C-alpha positions in Angstrom: -80.8 -42.6 -15.1 -78.1 -41.2 -17.3 -74.9 -40.2 -15.7 -73.2 -37.0 -16.8 -69.7 -37.5 -18.3 -66.7 -36.5 -16.0 -65.3 -33.0 -16.8 -62.6 -33.0 -19.4 -59.3 -31.7 -17.7 -58.1 -30.5 -21.0 -60.9 -28.1 -21.3 -60.4 -26.6 -17.7 -58.4 -23.4 -17.1 -55.1 -24.2 -15.4 -56.1 -22.3 -12.2 -59.0 -24.8 -11.7 -56.8 -27.8 -12.4 -55.7 -29.2 -9.0 -53.1 -31.5 -10.4 -51.5 -28.6 -12.3 -51.5 -26.4 -9.1 -49.9 -29.2 -7.2 -47.1 -29.6 -9.8 -46.7 -25.8 -9.8 -46.3 -25.6 -6.0 -43.8 -28.6 -6.1 -41.6 -27.2 -8.8 -41.6 -23.7 -7.2 -40.5 -25.1 -3.9 -37.8 -27.2 -5.6 -36.6 -24.1 -7.5 -36.2 -22.1 -4.3 -34.6 -25.1 -2.5 -32.0 -25.2 -5.3 -31.3 -21.5 -4.9 -31.1 -21.6 -1.1 -27.3 -22.1 -0.9 -26.8 -18.9 -2.9 -29.8 -16.9 -1.6 -27.4 -14.1 -0.4 -25.9 -13.8 -3.9 -29.4 -13.8 -5.5 -30.6 -11.2 -2.9 -27.7 -8.8 -3.5 -27.9 -9.3 -7.3 -31.5 -8.1 -7.1 -30.6 -5.3 -4.7 -27.9 -4.0 -7.1 -30.4 -4.2 -10.0 -33.0 -2.2 -8.0 -30.5 0.4 -6.8 -28.9 1.0 -10.2 -32.0 0.6 -12.5 -32.3 4.5 -12.7 -28.7 4.7 -13.9 -29.5 2.1 -16.6 -32.5 4.1 -17.7 -30.4 7.3 -18.0 -27.7 5.5 -20.0 -30.1 4.0 -22.5 -30.6 7.2 -24.6 -26.9 7.9 -24.7 -26.1 4.4 -25.9 -28.8 4.4 -28.7 -31.3 2.3 -26.8 -29.0 -0.7 -26.5 -30.0 -2.5 -23.2 -27.0 -4.9 -23.2 -24.5 -2.1 -23.6 -26.2 0.0 -21.0 -26.3 -2.9 -18.5 -22.6 -3.5 -19.0 -21.8 0.2 -18.4 -24.0 0.2 -15.3 -22.3 -2.9 -13.9 -18.9 -1.5 -14.6 -19.9 1.6 -12.6 -21.0 -0.7 -9.8 -17.6 -2.4 -9.8 -15.7 0.8 -9.8 -17.6 2.7 -7.1 -18.7 -0.1 -4.9 -16.8 -3.4 -5.4 -13.3 -2.2 -5.7 -13.4 0.2 -2.7 -15.0 -2.6 -0.7 -12.1 -5.0 -1.6 -9.5 -2.4 -0.7 -11.1 -1.7 2.7 -11.5 -5.4 3.4 -7.8 -6.0 2.6 -6.7 -3.1 4.9 -9.0 -4.5 7.7 -7.5 -8.0 7.2 -4.0 -6.6 7.4 -4.6 -4.6 10.6 -6.6 -7.5 12.1 -3.7 -9.9 11.5 -1.3 -7.3 13.1 -3.5 -7.0 16.2 -3.8 -10.8 16.4 0.0 -11.1 16.2 0.4 -8.6 19.0 -2.0 -10.5 21.2 -0.1 -13.7 20.5 3.2 -12.1 21.4 1.9 -10.6 24.6 2.4 -7.0 23.5 -1.4 -6.6 23.9 -2.1 -8.0 27.3 -5.8 -7.6 28.2 -5.2 -9.1 31.6 -2.7 -6.3 32.4 -5.3 -3.7 31.2 -7.9 -5.2 33.6 -5.3 -5.1 36.4 -4.8 -1.3 35.8 -8.6 -0.8 35.8 -8.9 -2.7 39.1 -6.1 -0.8 40.7 -7.7 2.5 39.9 -11.2 1.6 41.1 -12.6 3.3 44.3 -12.6 1.2 47.5 -16.4 0.9 47.6 -16.5 -0.7 44.2 -13.7 -3.1 45.1 -15.6 -4.1 48.3 -18.8 -4.6 46.2 -16.9 -6.8 43.8 -15.4 -8.8 46.6 -18.9 -9.3 48.1 -19.9 -11.0 44.8 -16.6 -13.0 44.6 -15.4 -10.9 41.6 -12.5 -9.2 43.3 -10.0 -12.1 43.0 -7.7 -10.5 40.4 -5.7 -13.7 40.0 -8.7 -15.8 39.2 -10.0 -13.0 36.9 -6.6 -13.0 35.0 -6.8 -16.7 34.6 -10.3 -16.4 33.2 -9.2 -13.7 30.9 -6.2 -15.7 29.7 -8.4 -18.7 29.1 -10.9 -16.6 27.2 -8.3 -15.0 25.1 -6.7 -18.4 24.3 -10.1 -19.7 23.3 -10.8 -16.6 21.3 -7.5 -16.9 19.5 -8.3 -20.5 18.6 -11.7 -19.3 17.3 -10.0 -16.5 15.2 -7.4 -18.9 13.8 -10.1 -21.4 13.0 -12.2 -18.8 11.4 -9.3 -17.5 9.3 -8.6 -21.0 8.2 -12.2 -21.5 7.4 -12.3 -18.3 5.3 -9.3 -19.6 3.4 -11.1 -22.9 2.7 -14.3 -21.0 1.7 -12.6 -18.7 -0.7 -13.9 -20.7 -3.7 -17.5 -20.3 -2.3 -17.0 -16.6 -1.8 -15.6 -16.1 -5.3 -18.5 -18.2 -6.8 -21.1 -16.1 -4.9 -19.5 -12.9 -6.0 -19.6 -13.8 -9.7 -23.2 -15.1 -9.3 -24.1 -11.7 -7.8 -22.6 -9.8 -10.7 -23.9 -12.2 -13.3 -27.5 -11.9 -11.9 -27.2 -8.2 -11.5 -26.3 -7.8 -15.2 -29.4 -9.7 -16.4 -31.7 -8.1 -13.8 -30.5 -4.7 -14.8 -31.0 -5.4 -18.5 -34.3 -7.4 -18.3 -35.7 -6.1 -15.0 -38.6 -4.2 -16.5 -39.7 -7.2 -18.6 -39.3 -9.6 -15.7 -41.3 -7.4 -13.3 -44.1 -7.2 -15.8 -44.2 -11.0 -16.2 -44.2 -11.5 -12.4 -47.0 -8.8 -12.2 -49.2 -10.7 -14.6 -48.8 -13.9 -12.6 -49.9 -12.2 -9.3 -53.7 -12.5 -9.0 -54.3 -9.0 -7.7 -55.7 -5.8 -9.1 -53.3 -3.7 -11.2 -53.5 -0.8 -8.6 -52.6 -3.1 -5.7 -49.8 -4.8 -7.6 -48.3 -1.4 -8.5 -48.6 -0.3 -4.9 -46.8 -3.4 -3.6 -44.0 -3.3 -6.3 -43.4 0.4 -5.6 -43.3 -0.2 -1.8 -40.9 -3.1 -2.3 -38.4 -1.1 -4.4 -38.7 2.0 -2.2 -37.9 0.0 1.0 -35.0 -1.8 -0.7 -33.4 1.5 -1.8 -34.1 3.3 1.5 -32.8 0.5 3.7 -29.6 -0.3 1.8 -28.7 3.3 1.0 -29.7 4.6 4.5 -27.9 1.9 6.5 -24.8 2.0 4.3 -24.5 5.7 4.6 -25.0 5.6 8.3 -22.5 2.7 8.7 -19.9 4.4 6.6 -20.3 7.7 8.4 -20.1 6.3 11.9 -17.2 4.0 11.0 -15.2 6.9 9.4 -15.9 9.2 12.4 -15.0 6.5 14.9 -11.8 5.7 12.9 -10.8 9.3 12.9 -11.2 9.6 16.6 -9.2 6.4 17.2 -6.4 7.7 14.9 -6.3 11.1 16.7 -6.0 9.3 20.1 -3.2 7.1 18.7 -5.1 3.8 19.1 -3.5 1.1 17.1 -5.5 -0.5 14.3 -7.7 2.5 13.6 -8.9 1.1 10.2 -9.8 -2.2 11.8 -11.8 -0.6 14.6 -13.4 1.8 12.0 -14.7 -1.1 9.9 -15.8 -2.9 13.0 -17.8 0.1 14.1 -19.3 0.5 10.7 -20.4 -3.2 10.7 -21.8 -2.9 14.3 -23.7 0.3 13.4 -26.1 -1.8 11.4 -27.5 -2.5 14.9 -29.6 0.7 15.6 -28.9 2.8 18.6 -26.2 0.7 20.2 -23.9 -0.5 17.4 -20.8 1.7 17.3 -20.8 2.3 21.1 -19.9 -1.4 21.6 -16.4 -0.4 20.4 -15.7 3.2 21.5 -17.4 3.0 24.9 -15.1 0.3 26.4 -12.1 2.2 25.1 -13.3 5.4 26.8 -13.9 3.5 30.1 -10.4 2.2 29.9 -9.0 5.7 29.4 -10.9 6.9 32.4 -9.9 4.0 34.6 -6.2 4.3 33.8 -6.0 8.0 34.5 -6.2 9.3 30.9 -9.1 11.5 31.9 -9.2 14.0 29.0 -9.0 11.2 26.4 -11.8 9.3 28.0 -14.1 12.3 28.4 -13.3 13.5 24.9 -14.1 10.1 23.4 -17.4 9.9 25.4 -18.5 13.4 24.4 -17.4 12.7 20.8 -19.2 9.3 20.7 -22.4 10.6 22.2 -22.7 13.9 20.3 -21.0 13.2 17.0 -21.2 9.5 16.3 -24.5 9.0 18.1 -26.0 12.1 16.4 -25.4 10.4 13.0 -27.5 7.4 14.1 -30.2 9.6 15.6 -30.5 12.1 12.7 -29.5 10.3 9.5 -31.1 6.9 10.0 -34.7 8.3 10.6 -34.2 10.7 7.6 -32.7 8.2 5.2 -34.6 5.0 6.3 -37.8 5.9 8.1 -38.8 8.8 5.9 -38.8 6.9 2.6 -40.2 3.6 4.1 -42.9 5.6 6.0 -42.4 3.2 8.9 -41.9 4.3 12.6 -38.3 4.2 13.9 -39.1 1.5 16.4 -40.5 -0.8 13.7 -37.4 -0.3 11.6 -35.2 -1.0 14.6 -37.0 -4.1 15.8 -37.3 -5.6 12.3 -33.7 -4.9 11.6 -32.6 -6.7 14.7 -35.0 -9.6 14.2 -33.9 -9.9 10.5 -30.2 -10.0 11.5 -30.9 -12.7 14.2 -32.7 -14.9 11.6 -31.0 -14.2 8.3 -27.6 -12.9 9.5 -26.0 -9.9 7.9 -28.6 -10.0 5.0 -31.3 -9.5 7.6 -30.8 -5.8 7.9 -32.5 -5.6 4.4 -34.9 -8.6 4.7 -36.4 -7.6 8.0 -37.5 -4.1 7.1 -38.7 -5.3 3.7 -40.9 -8.0 5.3 -42.3 -5.3 7.7 -43.0 -2.9 4.9 -44.8 -5.5 2.8 -46.8 -6.6 6.0 -47.9 -3.0 6.5 -48.7 -2.5 2.8 -50.7 -5.7 2.4 -52.8 -5.0 5.6 -53.3 -1.4 4.4 -54.7 -2.7 1.1 -56.9 -5.2 3.0 -58.3 -2.6 5.4 -58.8 0.1 2.7 -60.4 -2.3 0.2 -62.7 -3.7 2.9 -63.7 -0.3 4.1 -64.5 0.8 0.5 -66.6 -2.3 -0.1 -68.6 -1.8 3.1 -69.1 1.9 2.3 -70.4 1.1 -1.2 -72.7 -1.7 -0.2 -76.4 -0.7 -0.4 -78.4 -0.3 2.8 -81.4 -2.7 3.1 -83.9 -2.3 5.9 -84.5 -5.5 7.8 -87.9 -7.2 7.2 -90.7 -6.4 9.7 -91.6 -9.0 12.2 -95.1 -10.6 12.0 -97.7 -8.4 13.5 -95.6 -5.2 13.3 -96.3 -2.5 10.8 -93.9 -2.3 7.9 -91.2 0.3 8.2 -92.0 3.0 5.7 -89.3 4.2 3.4 -87.4 7.2 4.4 -88.7 10.4 2.8 -86.6 12.0 0.2 -84.4 14.9 1.4 -85.5 18.4 0.6 -83.8 20.1 -2.2 
């Protein structure tokens, strides 16, 4: 009996060659493993390219269809309107943060004394309740606060020293971001077409997924940045009006915390308002609470759904949960990664359900065969015209 010759691997398509697929998976994993230390720089380079791709397309006709020159002009615009203001704001925040730290170290800012004032102004029934749970010993509380502040000061000092040591990494990541953004802005269209050809999906589905990805990136970044900047600016103005030291520092902190939906900025202004109320500054405390709930809170409740949920077409609770989950897993970059993963999850399942429903609807109906001994089922009569 003659045996058929083994199939020639050279004549097989690469998608049927298991050895090639194994090599493809291995080099792909190795490539992403190499990029992992700078995944944040790569992510933000891609985000800048997606956000400013329309600007690049508008500049092309004015620059005689020169992609490199248009990409340089677009990147220069990014540096002027985004990077430089961010550096100035970071320098101001660092300066005010250092001043606050120095006042804590010198004892000018004594949080134990602030808590003592709050305890002295509490009603008797609250004091009795605290004593019942062994929380009314002011001396022990002051020692705990002093120890916590000392530990916090050490952490802050260590973090500042660590930031100084990591300056080189920060600078390298910054230049990687701008370098990648330039090439992604210039060659983004060609690169997306190459990636699209490599994805084994129908053209309609690939277009739907690419459009969804870009839309969610733009909506999430622009929406959250606008909400954060607005809440931080409004909170900083309130603190400056109430003559609270370090208004810029607290404004930036509120802007950062506002990335947490619903509760972010309140983590800063609410304790200050409670302190005002407890120490007898009633009108300052009431004004700050009213301002925080109505003005600062209204920004989160109105702008975020309009800027984020409307374009992503995702419910507000999905945006909130995925933003929090993304920040827990990926850190600050998670406020983008979380909603993007959620949007792609919804889009892929929508394609699966829609495509499956269409296939079931288009499948021909076949009557089951008759059992032995039963009369055959006659065909349905044609409908009357």
